Structures are given as structure tokens and as C-alpha cells.
C-alpha positions as CSV (number, residue, x, y, z in Angstrom):
1,M,37.6,45.8,-49.0
2,H,41.1,45.0,-50.2
3,L,43.1,43.3,-47.3
4,L,40.1,42.7,-45.1
5,R,38.4,40.6,-47.8
6,R,40.5,37.6,-46.8
7,A,38.9,34.8,-44.9
8,L,39.7,34.4,-41.2
9,H,42.3,31.7,-40.4
10,T,43.7,30.4,-37.2
11,T,47.3,30.6,-38.3
12,S,49.6,33.3,-37.0
13,S,49.4,36.8,-38.5
14,I,53.1,37.5,-37.7
15,N,55.3,38.5,-40.6
16,P,58.9,37.3,-39.9
17,A,60.5,40.1,-42.0
18,E,58.6,42.8,-40.1
19,I,59.7,41.3,-36.8
20,S,63.3,41.1,-37.9
21,H,63.1,44.8,-39.1
22,F,61.8,46.1,-35.8
23,S,64.1,43.8,-33.8
24,R,67.1,45.5,-35.5
25,L,65.8,48.9,-34.4
26,S,64.8,47.8,-30.9
27,S,67.7,49.7,-29.2
28,Q,66.3,53.0,-30.4
29,W,62.8,52.7,-28.8
30,W,63.5,55.2,-26.0
31,D,65.5,57.6,-28.1
32,E,63.1,60.5,-28.4
33,A,65.0,62.0,-31.3
34,G,65.6,58.7,-33.1
35,E,63.8,56.2,-35.3
36,F,60.7,56.3,-33.1
37,S,60.5,60.1,-32.6
38,F,57.1,60.3,-34.3
39,L,55.7,57.7,-31.9
40,H,57.0,59.5,-28.9
41,K,55.2,62.6,-30.0
42,M,52.1,60.6,-30.9
43,N,51.9,58.7,-27.6
44,P,50.2,61.5,-25.6
45,V,47.5,61.8,-28.2
46,R,46.8,58.1,-28.2
47,I,46.6,58.1,-24.4
48,R,44.3,61.1,-24.4
49,Y,42.0,59.5,-26.8
50,I,41.8,56.2,-24.8
51,R,41.0,58.1,-21.6
52,E,38.5,60.4,-23.2
53,K,36.6,57.5,-24.9
54,L,36.5,55.5,-21.7
55,V,35.2,58.5,-19.8
56,E,32.6,59.2,-22.4
57,V,31.3,55.6,-22.2
58,A,31.3,55.8,-18.4
59,R,29.2,59.0,-18.5
60,D,26.7,57.5,-20.9
61,E,26.2,54.5,-18.6
62,Q,26.5,56.4,-15.3
63,P,24.9,59.9,-15.3
64,S,26.4,60.5,-11.9
65,Y,30.0,60.0,-13.2
66,N,32.0,63.0,-12.2
67,E,35.3,64.7,-13.0
68,S,37.1,63.2,-10.0
69,S,36.3,59.7,-11.3
70,S,37.5,60.5,-14.8
71,A,41.0,61.1,-13.6
72,S,41.2,57.4,-12.6
73,V,39.1,55.9,-15.4
74,L,41.9,53.4,-16.2
75,K,42.6,52.4,-12.6
76,G,42.3,48.7,-12.0
77,L,41.3,47.8,-15.6
78,D,43.0,44.8,-17.3
79,V,44.7,46.2,-20.4
80,L,46.5,44.3,-23.1
81,D,48.9,46.2,-25.4
82,V,49.4,44.0,-28.5
83,G,52.7,44.7,-30.4
84,C,53.9,46.8,-27.5
85,G,57.4,47.4,-29.0
86,G,59.6,49.1,-26.4
87,G,56.7,49.9,-24.1
88,L,55.8,53.5,-24.9
89,L,52.1,53.0,-24.6
90,S,52.3,50.2,-22.0
91,E,54.2,52.4,-19.5
92,S,51.8,55.3,-19.9
93,L,48.8,53.0,-19.3
94,A,50.4,51.4,-16.2
95,R,51.2,54.9,-14.7
96,L,47.5,55.8,-15.1
97,G,46.6,52.8,-12.9
98,A,45.8,50.1,-15.5
99,K,47.0,46.5,-14.9
100,T,48.9,46.4,-18.1
101,T,50.3,43.5,-20.1
102,G,52.5,44.3,-23.1
103,I,53.2,41.5,-25.6
104,D,55.4,41.5,-28.7
105,A,56.6,38.9,-31.1
106,S,60.1,40.4,-31.0
107,E,62.2,39.2,-28.1
108,S,64.6,42.2,-28.4
109,N,61.6,44.6,-28.1
110,I,60.4,42.9,-25.0
111,S,64.0,43.0,-23.5
112,I,64.2,46.7,-24.1
113,A,60.7,47.3,-22.7
114,K,61.6,45.3,-19.5
115,L,64.9,47.1,-19.1
116,H,63.3,50.5,-19.4
117,A,60.4,49.8,-17.0
118,A,62.9,48.5,-14.4
119,Q,64.3,52.0,-14.1
120,D,61.0,53.2,-12.6
121,P,60.3,51.8,-9.1
122,R,56.6,52.3,-9.7
123,L,56.7,49.9,-12.6
124,A,59.3,47.5,-11.4
125,Q,57.3,45.7,-8.7
126,P,57.3,41.9,-9.5
127,G,54.5,39.4,-8.8
128,P,50.8,39.2,-9.4
129,S,50.2,42.7,-8.1
130,A,52.5,44.3,-10.7
131,S,51.0,47.1,-12.7
132,L,53.1,46.3,-15.7
133,S,54.3,43.0,-17.2
134,Y,55.7,42.0,-20.5
135,L,55.5,38.7,-22.4
136,H,57.4,37.6,-25.5
137,L,54.7,35.9,-27.5
138,P,52.2,36.4,-30.3
139,A,48.6,37.4,-29.5
140,E,47.3,34.1,-30.8
141,T,48.9,32.3,-27.8
142,L,46.7,34.2,-25.3
143,L,43.6,32.7,-26.9
144,F,44.4,29.4,-25.1
145,Q,44.1,31.1,-21.6
146,E,40.9,32.0,-19.9
147,K,41.8,35.6,-19.2
148,R,40.2,38.4,-21.2
149,Y,40.8,42.1,-21.0
150,D,38.7,45.2,-20.4
151,V,40.8,47.1,-23.0
152,V,42.9,45.7,-25.9
153,C,45.1,48.2,-27.7
154,S,47.2,47.6,-30.8
155,M,48.9,50.8,-32.0
156,E,50.7,51.1,-35.3
157,V,50.7,47.3,-35.7
158,L,47.9,46.4,-38.1
159,E,49.8,47.8,-41.1
160,H,52.7,45.4,-40.4
161,V,50.9,42.0,-40.0
162,D,50.1,39.3,-42.4
163,N,46.4,38.4,-42.7
164,P,44.8,41.4,-41.0
165,P,41.4,39.7,-40.5
166,A,43.0,36.9,-38.5
167,F,44.8,39.5,-36.4
168,L,41.7,41.5,-35.8
169,D,39.8,38.3,-34.9
170,T,42.5,37.5,-32.3
171,C,42.4,40.9,-30.8
172,A,38.6,40.9,-30.7
173,K,38.5,37.5,-29.0
174,L,40.7,38.8,-26.2
175,V,38.3,41.6,-25.3
176,K,35.8,41.0,-22.5
177,P,32.1,41.4,-23.3
178,G,31.4,45.1,-23.0
179,G,35.1,45.8,-23.4
180,H,37.0,48.1,-25.8
181,L,39.3,47.6,-28.7
182,F,41.6,50.5,-29.7
183,L,43.6,50.5,-32.9
184,S,45.7,53.0,-34.7
185,T,47.0,52.6,-38.2
186,I,47.5,54.3,-41.5
187,S,44.9,54.7,-44.3
188,R,45.6,53.6,-47.8
189,T,45.5,57.0,-49.6
190,T,47.8,59.0,-51.9
191,L,48.4,61.4,-49.0
192,A,49.5,58.6,-46.7
193,Y,51.9,57.3,-49.2
194,F,53.4,60.8,-49.7
195,L,53.8,61.5,-46.0
196,T,54.7,58.1,-44.5
197,I,56.8,56.6,-47.3
198,F,58.0,59.2,-49.8
199,M,58.7,62.0,-47.2
200,A,59.3,60.2,-43.9
201,E,61.4,57.3,-45.4
202,D,62.8,58.4,-48.8
203,V,63.3,62.2,-48.4
204,L,63.7,63.1,-44.8
205,R,65.0,59.7,-43.7
206,K,63.2,60.1,-40.3
207,V,62.1,56.5,-40.6
208,S,64.1,53.6,-42.0
209,R,63.3,52.7,-45.5
210,G,61.1,49.6,-45.8
211,T,59.3,50.3,-42.5
212,H,56.0,50.8,-44.3
213,T,54.3,48.9,-47.2
214,Y,51.6,51.0,-48.9
215,S,49.6,47.9,-50.0
216,K,49.2,46.9,-46.3
217,F,47.6,50.2,-45.3
218,I,44.0,49.9,-44.3
219,R,41.2,52.5,-44.8
220,P,38.9,53.3,-41.9
221,E,35.8,52.3,-43.8
222,E,37.4,48.8,-44.2
223,L,37.7,48.4,-40.5
224,T,34.1,49.6,-40.0
225,A,32.9,47.1,-42.7
226,F,34.9,44.3,-41.0
227,F,33.1,44.8,-37.7
228,R,29.7,45.2,-39.3
229,A,30.0,41.5,-40.2
230,Y,32.0,40.4,-37.2
231,P,31.8,37.8,-35.8
232,N,28.8,37.1,-38.1
233,S,26.1,39.1,-39.9
234,T,23.4,38.2,-37.4
235,S,25.2,39.6,-34.3
236,P,27.9,42.0,-35.4
237,W,29.8,44.4,-33.2
238,I,28.6,47.3,-35.3
239,N,25.0,47.4,-36.5
240,A,24.6,46.7,-40.2
241,G,23.7,49.6,-42.4
242,L,25.1,52.5,-44.4
243,G,26.8,55.5,-43.0
244,S,29.0,56.0,-39.9
245,P,28.3,53.8,-36.9
246,T,26.9,55.5,-33.7
247,R,29.5,56.8,-31.3
248,T,28.5,54.1,-28.8
249,Q,29.6,51.3,-31.1
250,A,32.6,52.5,-33.0
251,E,34.5,55.7,-33.9
252,V,37.3,56.9,-36.2
253,R,39.4,59.9,-35.2
254,G,42.2,61.3,-37.4
255,M,45.6,62.2,-36.0
256,V,47.3,65.1,-37.8
257,Y,51.0,66.0,-37.6
258,D,52.0,69.6,-37.5
259,P,55.6,69.8,-38.8
260,W,56.1,73.4,-37.6
261,R,55.3,72.5,-34.0
262,A,56.6,69.0,-34.3
263,S,53.5,67.7,-32.6
264,W,50.4,65.6,-33.2
265,T,46.8,66.7,-32.8
266,L,43.7,64.6,-32.3
267,A,41.2,65.9,-34.9
268,P,37.6,66.7,-33.9
269,R,34.9,64.2,-34.8
270,N,33.9,64.1,-38.4
271,T,36.7,66.4,-39.6
272,S,36.8,66.0,-43.3
273,G,40.1,64.4,-44.5
274,A,41.6,64.1,-41.0
275,A,41.7,60.3,-41.2
276,D,43.4,60.2,-44.6
277,C,46.7,59.3,-43.1
278,N,47.1,58.3,-39.4
279,Y,44.0,57.5,-37.5
280,L,42.6,55.9,-34.3
281,F,39.8,53.4,-34.4
282,W,37.7,52.4,-31.4
283,V,35.0,49.6,-31.3
284,R,33.2,48.1,-28.4
285,K,32.4,44.5,-27.9
286,P,28.7,43.9,-27.3
287,Q,27.8,42.9,-23.7
288,A,26.0,39.8,-25.0
289,A,29.0,38.6,-27.1
């Protein structure tokens, strides 16, 4: 299982070099043509998937769930965005009604996120009723508080942390029983190396060199295997066994970039090869956990 073979530890999963790298780039977060242009184009796909998955689960559990309810599926939910960067995902979630908390280990990222959110009166309301708040701290710090979240997201972060199992353990512990964990990351394949490092960094220079480390990429099946044994083999989040998990427990969806249209597409379920580069991973915490 490569990276996910490592034992869980309680120490921080933060990589100081990664934090320094993204801190240097923090001023570019809201430049749609700059360093984070791919993430700006990806963000609508990530939001669409989160909404669609939550609606799907709600329909499974409530047959009377209707279209008018699906439009506000995030409204009032406590959502945590781990590694929020400049706030691209956090702002979108808050505008859809989620009570969103964005956290990041980079102080400059949080400063940029706060500054940008302050420009929108809908997001700038202070106090306990605020729809969006930002905190400069690592996710591990939140384990010492009682609050847990309906939804925990961590997008394009997993491939930048040290000790991925400890990071996944932290994220999982912050999810309420019956809640949802959404991740997006990059698979460790030859195609992913070619597209995200050789082309994006070395040839096209669309992303700064050194942003990605191929050895830290994680395959979808490694995430699935991790949650088949998490938190232990007797009561895992995903039932043990071979093959893909049921759609009510976990799911992998590929995201494919179309260079001609300069846009991302969410691949249909079970599309062969779609998750060989960028992909989304969803898993649900059991109600009894």
C-alpha cells in the first residue's frame, strides 16, 4: 500500500517545506489566470460532486426528498475545510449555506482567505452566526475540542502531507457519526507524473516546480484499503472484502481536464482510467462509530 502502510502516529502530519512553498505563493490564490488557475477551474466540479453525493445519500434515507430540498442540501451543515488555502472551496460552501470553517497551517494563506472573504458582505459577518470563519492551525489541534463536523473536506492536500495515515486519522476523527469525508488528490501513476509534473511544472510552467512529489501521490485503491481497516478490522468504515465498496459507504470519481476547453469534467461512475490522475474520494463514517 506504499504510503498508507505506515503506522498511525499522533504527531503532526505537516511538512514545513510544503507550508513554506505555498506560503510564498499565497498572494496568487485569487488570480484565476495564475498559479492556481487549475484549482479555480476545478472548484465547480468539486462543489458539484459534494452536493450531488449529499443529495444522493439524503434520497436513499428519505424517499420523500425532493428537488426543492436538494438545492439547499448544505444549508446549516457544519463543514470543515482542511488545508483551505486561500479559501476557494470554503467560500463556495459558505455561499451554499454551510456553516464553514476553513483551516490552514500557513498563516499567509489564512490572511489572504480572510481578506478576500471580507470583500463579500454575505461572508463578512462576524460572530457565532457567521457562515464562514478561518483559523490558522493544523487539523490535529481541533481534536482537543468537542465539536465535530457533518462534512470534512480536504482537497488537493493529501499529496502534500507527511504521514498520510495520521492525517487521514485526524480528518476521520473530526467527522460526526454518519457524517461525510471528501478528499481529492492525485493517483500515483505514470500518467499522473506526465501530466502534473512533467507537463504542468517542467514544460508548460503552469505550476511552480517542486509543487508535486510523485512518491507522495496516493492511489484510490490505497485509500479504499485504508478505510477497510479503519479504525480497526472489526468495525471498519468500509466493509472488508474484495472489489469496489458499495456506493453507500465509499466512492471514487475521476476528474478529467480537457485542455481544448480549459475545463474539468467529473467522470461518470466506474469510467475506466478516469481516476488515473486527479480524483475525488468520498467515504461515510458509520452511524455507530
